[in-house]
C-alpha positions in Angstrom: -7.7 3.9 -17.1 -11.4 3.6 -17.7 -12.1 3.8 -21.4 -15.8 3.4 -21.0 -16.0 6.8 -19.3 -13.6 8.5 -21.8 -15.6 10.5 -24.5 -12.5 10.6 -26.8 -12.2 6.9 -26.8 -15.8 6.5 -28.0 -15.3 9.0 -30.8 -12.1 7.4 -32.0 -13.4 3.9 -31.6 -16.6 4.5 -33.6 -14.6 6.2 -36.4 -12.0 3.4 -36.3 -14.5 0.6 -36.7 -16.2 2.3 -39.6 -13.0 3.2 -41.4 -11.7 -0.4 -40.9 -14.9 -1.9 -42.4 -15.1 0.6 -45.2 -11.5 0.0 -46.2 -11.4 -3.8 -45.8 -14.9 -4.6 -47.0 -16.7 -1.7 -48.8 -13.8 -0.4 -50.8 -13.0 -3.8 -52.4 -16.7 -4.3 -53.3 -17.1 -0.8 -54.8 -13.8 -1.2 -56.7 -14.9 -4.6 -58.1 -18.3 -3.2 -59.0 -16.7 -0.3 -60.9 -14.2 -2.5 -62.7 -16.6 -5.4 -63.6 -20.1 -3.9 -63.8 -21.2 -6.6 -66.1 -20.5 -9.3 -63.5 -21.9 -7.3 -60.5 -25.0 -6.0 -62.1 -26.7 -2.7 -61.4 -24.3 0.0 -60.2 -27.0 1.4 -58.0 -25.9 -1.2 -55.4 -22.9 1.0 -54.6 -24.9 3.1 -52.0 -25.8 -0.1 -50.3 -22.2 -1.2 -50.0 -21.4 2.2 -48.4 -24.3 1.8 -46.0 -23.3 -1.8 -45.3 -19.8 -0.6 -44.2 -21.2 2.1 -42.0 -23.7 -0.2 -40.3 -21.2 -3.0 -39.8 -18.7 -0.5 -38.2 -21.3 1.1 -35.9 -22.7 -2.3 -34.7 -19.2 -3.6 -34.1 -18.5 -0.4 -32.1 -21.7 -0.8 -30.0 -21.0 -4.5 -29.2 -17.3 -3.8 -28.5 -18.4 -1.8 -25.5 -19.7 -5.1 -24.0 -16.2 -6.6 -24.5 -14.7 -3.4 -23.0 -16.9 -3.6 -19.9 -15.8 -7.1 -19.1 -12.2 -6.4 -20.1 -11.8 -3.5 -17.6 -13.3 -5.6 -14.8 -11.7 -8.9 -15.5 -8.2 -8.2 -16.8 -6.0 -6.7 -14.1 -2.3 -6.9 -15.1 -1.1 -6.9 -11.5 -2.9 -10.1 -10.8 -4.0 -11.7 -14.0 -6.0 -14.9 -13.3 -6.6 -17.8 -15.6 -10.3 -17.7 -14.8 -10.5 -14.1 -16.0 -8.9 -15.0 -19.3 -11.4 -17.9 -19.8 -14.3 -15.6 -19.0 -13.0 -13.1 -21.6 -12.8 -15.8 -24.2 -16.4 -16.8 -23.5 -17.6 -13.1 -23.7 -15.7 -12.7 -27.0 -17.4 -15.7 -28.5 -20.8 -14.5 -27.3 -20.2 -11.0 -28.7 -19.1 -12.4 -32.1 -22.2 -14.6 -32.2 -24.5 -11.6 -31.2 -22.9 -9.5 -33.9 -23.6 -12.3 -36.5 -27.2 -12.5 -35.4 -27.8 -8.7 -35.3 -26.0 -7.6 -38.5 -27.9 -9.6 -41.1 -31.4 -8.3 -40.3 -30.1 -4.8 -40.4 -28.3 -5.3 -43.7 -31.4 -7.0 -45.1 -33.6 -4.1 -44.1 -31.1 -1.6 -45.6 -30.9 -3.6 -48.8 -34.7 -3.7 -49.1 -34.9 0.0 -48.7 -32.3 0.8 -51.3 -33.0 -1.9 -53.9 -36.4 -3.3 -53.2 -34.8 -6.7 -52.9 -33.9 -9.1 -50.1 -30.5 -10.5 -49.2 -31.9 -13.8 -48.1 -28.8 -14.6 -46.1 -28.3 -18.4 -45.6 -26.7 -20.1 -42.6 -23.7 -20.8 -44.8 -23.3 -17.1 -45.6 -23.5 -16.3 -41.9 -20.9 -18.9 -41.0 -18.6 -17.9 -43.8 -18.5 -14.3 -42.4 -17.8 -15.3 -38.8 -14.0 -15.2 -39.3 -14.2 -11.7 -40.7 -16.4 -10.5 -37.9 -14.0 -12.2 -35.4 -11.1 -10.4 -37.0 -12.7 -7.0 -36.4 -13.0 -7.6 -32.7 -9.6 -9.3 -32.5 -7.8 -6.3 -33.9 -9.8 -4.0 -31.7 -9.1 -6.2 -28.6 -5.4 -6.2 -29.4 -5.2 -2.4 -29.7 -7.1 -1.9 -26.4 -5.1 -4.4 -24.5 -1.9 -2.8 -25.9 -3.1 0.6 -24.7 -4.0 -0.6 -21.3 -0.7 -2.5 -21.0 1.3 0.6 -22.0 -0.6 2.7 -19.4 0.0 0.0 -16.8 3.7 -0.2 -17.5 4.0 3.6 -17.3 2.1 3.6 -14.0 4.3 0.9 -12.6 7.4 2.9 -13.6 5.9 6.0 -11.9 5.1 4.1 -8.8 8.6 2.6 -8.7 10.2 6.0 -9.2 8.0 7.4 -6.4 9.0 4.5 -4.1 12.7 5.0 -4.9 12.3 8.7 -4.3 10.6 8.0 -0.9 13.3 5.5 0.0 16.0 7.8 -1.0 14.5 10.6 1.1 14.1 8.2 4.0 17.7 7.1 3.8 18.9 10.7 3.6 16.9 11.6 6.7 18.3 8.6 8.5 21.8 9.6 7.6 21.3 13.2 8.6 20.0 11.9 11.9 23.4 10.2 12.5 25.2 13.6 12.2 23.7 15.4 15.2 24.8 12.9 17.9 28.2 12.8 16.3 28.7 16.5 16.9 27.3 16.5 20.4 29.5 13.6 21.6 32.8 15.2 20.6 31.9 18.8 21.6 30.4 17.9 25.0 33.5 15.9 25.8 35.5 19.1 25.2 33.2 21.1 27.3 33.5 18.6 30.2 37.3 19.1 30.2 37.2 22.9 30.3 34.1 23.8 32.3 36.0 23.9 35.6 39.5 24.9 34.3 38.8 27.9 32.0 35.3 29.4 32.2 35.8 32.0 29.4 37.0 29.3 27.0 34.2 27.0 28.1 31.7 29.8 27.5 33.1 30.4 24.1 33.0 26.7 23.3 29.3 26.5 24.4 28.5 29.5 22.1 30.2 27.9 19.1 28.6 24.5 19.9 25.1 26.2 20.0 25.9 27.7 16.6 26.9 24.2 15.2 23.8 22.6 16.7 21.5 25.3 15.3 23.1 24.8 11.9 22.7 21.1 12.0 19.0 21.3 13.1 18.0 24.0 10.6 19.7 22.3 7.7 18.6 18.8 8.6 15.7 18.8 6.1 17.8 20.4 3.3 19.7 18.3 0.7 22.1 21.1 -0.4 23.3 24.4 1.1 25.8 27.1 -0.2 29.4 26.2 0.5 29.8 29.5 2.3 27.4 28.5 5.1 29.2 25.1 5.5 32.5 26.9 5.9 31.1 28.9 8.8 30.4 25.7 10.7 33.9 24.4 9.8 35.3 27.5 11.4 33.3 27.0 14.5 34.4 23.4 14.7 38.1 24.3 14.3 37.9 26.9 17.0 36.3 24.5 19.3 38.9 21.8 18.5 41.8 24.3 19.0 40.7 24.9 22.6 41.2 21.1 23.2 44.3 20.5 21.0 45.8 24.0 21.4 49.1 24.2 19.4 48.8 20.6 18.3 46.3 21.5 15.7 47.4 23.6 12.8 44.7 24.4 10.3 44.9 26.1 6.8 42.2 26.8 4.3 42.4 27.6 0.6 39.1 28.1 -1.1 38.4 29.4 -4.6 36.0 32.4 -4.1 34.0 31.2 -7.1 32.9 28.1 -5.2 31.3 29.9 -2.3 27.8 29.9 -3.8 27.9 26.3 -5.0 25.4 24.0 -3.3 26.8 21.0 -1.4 25.2 18.5 1.0 25.2 20.0 4.5 27.8 18.8 7.0 29.9 17.0 4.4 33.0 19.3 4.6 32.6 19.6 8.4 32.6 15.9 8.8 35.7 15.5 6.6 37.5 18.1 8.8 36.2 16.5 12.0 37.4 13.0 10.8 40.8 14.5 10.0 41.1 16.1 13.5 39.7 13.1 15.5 41.4 10.2 13.7 44.4 12.1 12.4 45.6 14.8 14.7 44.0 13.2 17.7 46.1 10.1 17.3 49.5 11.9 16.9 51.1 13.0 20.2 52.9 16.0 18.7 49.9 17.0 16.6 49.9 18.0 13.0 48.3 19.9 10.2 44.8 19.9 8.6 44.5 21.5 5.2 41.3 22.3 3.4 41.4 22.9 -0.3 38.3 23.7 -2.4 38.4 24.4 -6.1 36.3 23.8 -9.2 36.4 23.1 -12.9 33.7 23.5 -15.5 32.3 20.1 -14.6 32.9 19.4 -11.0 33.6 20.8 -7.5 36.7 19.3 -5.8 36.9 19.3 -2.0 40.2 18.0 -0.4 40.9 17.6 3.3 44.5 16.6 4.1 45.7 15.7 7.6 49.0 14.5 9.1 49.2 10.8 9.9 48.4 7.7 8.0 45.5 5.4 7.4 46.7 2.6 9.7 46.2 4.9 12.7 42.5 4.9 12.0 41.9 1.2 11.7 40.2 1.0 15.0 37.6 3.6 13.9 34.2 2.6 12.7 34.4 5.4 10.2 30.8 6.1 10.6 31.2 9.7 9.3 33.0 8.6 6.1 30.5 5.9 5.3 27.8 8.5 6.0 29.3 10.8 3.4 29.7 8.0 0.8 26.0 7.0 1.2 24.7 10.6 1.0 26.7 11.3 -2.1 25.5 8.2 -3.8 21.9 8.9 -2.9 22.1 12.5 -4.1 24.3 12.2 -7.2 24.5 8.5 -8.0 27.8 7.5 -9.7 28.4 11.1 -10.8 30.0 12.0 -7.5 33.0 10.2 -5.9 34.8 9.9 -2.6 38.3 8.7 -2.1 40.6 8.3 0.9 44.3 7.9 0.2 47.7 8.3 1.9 50.7 10.1 0.5 53.9 11.3 2.2 52.6 10.9 5.8 49.4 12.8 4.9 45.9 11.3 4.5 43.8 12.9 1.8 40.0 12.7 1.7 38.7 13.9 -1.6 35.2 14.5 -2.8 34.2 15.3 -6.4 30.7 16.7 -6.9 29.2 17.2 -10.4 28.3 20.8 -11.3 26.1 19.8 -14.3 
């Protein structure tokens, strides 16, 4: 923020200086003159009082630009130095002294023009007015520093928000990057087992795998996608997995049609289902069920994936996918979204609640 180059500042500053002096100095003198004319003498001096206020205000405004010049070059809030503060104090004293020296000749000239008399200001008069002159610049300095500090704080906040946004985006991209290898590892293992045994099934698996990879690549830079698109990838994954698990995997889905257009983070539902298949059904010899339930209320979307088994069977897992989901939900929704993993009656339930408002 460079006030010296801001035309509005100069307009407001000049008016403010004149208004302050007219109210604090001129008004009291004029009022006293009107109330006690016998003590103050000729009332024709009132025009001088008004001119005096205008001149004092304008001179103070002009000299304040010297203070502002050094203020904007010496005072940097990010790295405020003691030497800069000392220099500003010296400049302040010099400006106040210059004001005291410049104002009296101007006032004397004005007084002579309007009254044909001389002020004949003594050194004592000059010294006695120094505190008032200092007060003018102190008040101005306080206001300008307050404005600059306010702008600086806002800029710091904006920079911090931008950094947090960039960090969040970087973290999201990193987490999304963890998804693609996760898909490929499991799917390619399935292809390896079928490529020589059942060519049609292997071809079908490759087709579905290519669809899954296309989906993960095209949605990698997107934070949310319609639930309907996510369910298509879930269907591909289940079909691929059934080729491996055959009758051991029983899958059911119950989705509220009103949820299909709701935006969700890509790959989240697929990863829940994949986790249920890999660490649930995959650890049970006789296989089991995976159930997907999706519903909503006025305030949130509820996604539940249940699988046969128990949590103890998955203790050897790194649970990278689940941690990935937790981090992505936190980055996108903060504490408004939740993820829980519980066990009930030989079924493990993974549940995600996503805010709709």
